[in-house]
N, C-alpha and C positions, 0 to 999 in steps of 0.2 A: 494587316503589317503591322508589325510593333513598332513605338514610337522611335525605339533605337535603330533599328532597321532602316527607317526612315531617315533619322539622322546620318546613319552612316552613307547611305545611299545619296542625300543631298552631298554630303563632305566630298563624295567622289567625284560627283558633277563639277563641285567647284575647283576641285584640283585639276579637271579636264579643262574646265573653261579658264583656268588661268594660266594654262600652257596654250594660251594664244596669241596674241599678237606680239606683248614685248617678250615672251619668250621665243618665239618662233624667230622675230629679227633679232633676238639676242644670239641665237645659236649660228646664225648666217653671219653675223659679225663675229662671232668668237672664230669660226672657220676661215674667213677672210684673214683674221690676224695671224693665224696659223702658219695661212700661206705665205703672206708676208715674212714671218718667222724665217721659211723655209726659202724665201729669195724668189718666190713665184708670183709677181706681181699681177701677172695675168690671171692666175688662179682665183688670186684674190678680188681683183675686180668682179668676178662673175659672183662671188659670196655677197660683196658690197651690193650690188644690181639686184639681187633678190632679196637683199633684206631691205633695198629702199622700193622696190614694188609692194612691200608689204605697208610701207611706212613712208611717203614721199618727203616726209618733214624730219627723218631721222638726221638728226645732226651728227652724231658718233661716225655714221657709215659714209656722208657726205666727206668727212674730214679723213678717214682713214683710205677711202675710195682717192683722193687728192695726194695723199702719201703715196699711194701705189702709182698713181700716173706719173707721179715724180720721179718715181724709182726707173719708170720706164722712159725717163726723159720727153714726156710730154707733158710740157709745162703748160699751157694753154688750158688744156683738160684740169690740169692740178689746180691750177687758177679759179677756175670755174666752179669746181667742189668745195675750194675751201670759201669761196663766196656765198655759196648756196649754205654752208654751213653757218655765217656770219649772219646770214640773212634770219635763219630761224634761230638764233643765236647771237646775239648781236655785241655780247660782251665775251666771247668766246676768244680768249687770249691766245691760245695756241694756234687757232687760225688765223689770227693776224699775223704773227709770228711767221707761218708758213708760207703765207703768200704775200709777204715780204719780202722772204729770200725769193719766191718763184718770180716777183716781179724785176728783184734785180737780176735774175738769168735772163730775164726778157729785154732787159733792157729798160724798161718802165721804172727810171730811178722814182720820179717825183710821185707816182703812185705807191712805190715804196716806201717814200718819207711819209706818207699820209699813214698808212699803215703804221710807222714805226712811232709817229705821234700819237695814235690812238692806242697803242700798246704802253707807251709812259704814261698815259692817262689811266688806264686801266689795270696797270700794275707799277707803279713808279719804283718799287724795291725789286724788282724781279732782273738782273743784270741781261737776261734775254733783248728787254725793251731797249736799251742802250747800245747792246754788241746789234741790232739791227741797226738802229741809228748811224752807228759809227760807219757799218757796211756803207749806207748811202750816202752818208757825205766822202768817204772814202773814194765812191764812183763818181760823184760829181764834182770831187778834184778839190773840195773843202777839207785841206789835210788837217788843218789846224782845230778844226770844229771837229772831225774825225776820231783826232788825238783825245780830243776831250771825253768825246763819249765812250770811247773805250777806256779810258782811264776811270770814269763812273762805274763801267760795267765791273771792272776788275775790283774799284772798292765793294761791289758788293758780292763778289765771289773771288777772292783774294789768291785761292789755289788752283783758278782756271789758267791752265798753260795755254791755252787757244786764244783767251784775250790778251795776255802779257806777248804772245806772237803777234797778234793784231797791232801792238802798240809799236812792237819794233817794226814791223812793215812799214808802217806811217814813218818811222825816222829814218828807213832805209830811203823812202821816197825823197825826205827832205834833206836827204845826203848826208845824216847826221848817223854816220856808220858807227862809231863808238857807243853811243847812246844805244842805237840798236843790238849790235854785238852783247853789251849788258845784260839788257831784256832778254835776249836768247839764252844766255847762261842763266839767267834766274828760272826762266821757263825750264831748262834742261833739268836744272837740279828737279823741279815739281815732277815732268813726265820726259825722261830721255828717249821714251819711244814715238813722241808726238813727230810725225815727221815732216810737218811746217817748219818746225825749227831747225831741220836741215836742210831744206829748199831755200828759207830765206839766208841763212849762212853763207849757202851757193851763190845768190845774188850778190851779195855782200861781196865776197871774194872775187867774183868776176867784176864788178865796179871798179875793185883794186886791182884788177891785172893780174890775178893769182888764178889761173885758169885750171890748172891740174887742181888746185885745193877746192875750185868749185865743183869740178867732176865729182871730186870724192865724195863730197856733202850731197848733191843731188844725187848721186847714187845710194847714199843711204836713205834719202827719203824714198827712192823709187823701192827699195828694200823693205822699208816698213809699209806703204802702202803704193801697191803697181797699179792703180784705179785713175790716178790725177793725171789727166792728159798736160798739164801746164809742168809737170815734173819733167815729160818725156821731153818736151819741148825745149824746155831750159838745158837738158842735157845734150841734146841736138845742137842748140848754141855754141856750148863750149866747147863740144868736138870739132864744130868749124875753125873756132878760135885755135885749137891745137892743130887744124892742119887735117883732120881726119872728116873730110869734106863728104865722103859718101856715107860714112856711117853716120855722119850728124844728119844729111837729109834724110836718110831711114826713119830716125826717129821722129822729126820734124812730123815727115809723111805721115808715122803713126800716132804723134798728136793730135793733126787735121781730122785723121778718121774718127778718133775718138770725139774731138770736139772742132768741129769746123767754123764755129763761130769764134773763135779766139783770133782777132786781129795779129798777135803777137809772132804765132806760128808762120801768119803769112809773110810777116815782116823778115823772120828767118828764111824763110823761102828765098824770099827776094836777097838777101844777104848770100847764101849759097851760089846763086846765080852771076851775083857781083865778082865773089872771089872762083867762080868758075871761066869768069870773063864773057857770059852769054848777058849782052845788053838787052836784048829784046825780051828776054824770059824776065829779067831783074827787073826792067821797067812795068811789065805785065802786073807785076805784085806791087813796087814801090811806088807806083802814079797815082794808085787809089788809097793806098796808106799817107799818101803825101795830102791829098784831097779830105780824106776824113779823121788822120790823126796824124796831122803833121807836127804835134809835141812829142809823140812818143820817141823815146830813146831809138837812137841809132837809125831812125827813119829819114833824115835830112842828111846824114851823113852817107848812107849807103845810096839814097837816090841822087846825090852828087856824083859819088864814084860812079854810079852807074850811067850817068848822062857822059862823063869824061870817058868813057870806054871805046 
């Protein structure tokens, strides 16, 4: 055999050899990613599992598998996958961010705070680090600190309308409606199609007793994004206050089907039964809320009204 023939055969063998572990697992990863783009999270999981069969330490597969689980509302599984990605790559900032958000969804606020702190140490110039920290402090009701974190995030990414809306939301909680509206106006200039702008407007209008304006605003939010359970819950509440009780209940029930963990939807269902004069049904919702969320807006008011029926 001639030397050049030997070289060609060796080269071909090398190409075949290179098409081994990295290429094979990479192809499974890409196929999974394509499934995610098609909103086929279950199909994506199958390909990520194939990639992990080839390499049980494949960080990207764990991370993307975690994202697929989150899309399927499988929060515990998502957290597990993000944790494995971090185990094999301890400086994986995106995994800390997604795990922190997942901990928040799971009600594990202090674990989310640990991830936010880690993220800030890894990427102190990334707005996501402070955004996550702000969300944590908001959940822990440390509103002043949450505002500081969101403001820092906005300094790092001034054109991010979501960050401005988060600041407006904190001002809403603080009952500083004028500051909230001012920020919402700024966010609307940047991105008028951001649904949370209009949902936050709706909450302000409701607090101001402008129920029709609140309804109009939340309907605009739903037009822009019809997948958020709390938009439907808010719309249901506004309809209750406009005297359209059955229409309101229908939307509140729809919200509960979309997110059974939201205590505000249970509160609103209790409000519905108070308005209907059904003391037993009202208290079946409001008793528990008084124990678990006594500071929630309207809970004490409607608990007292239920007792007086």
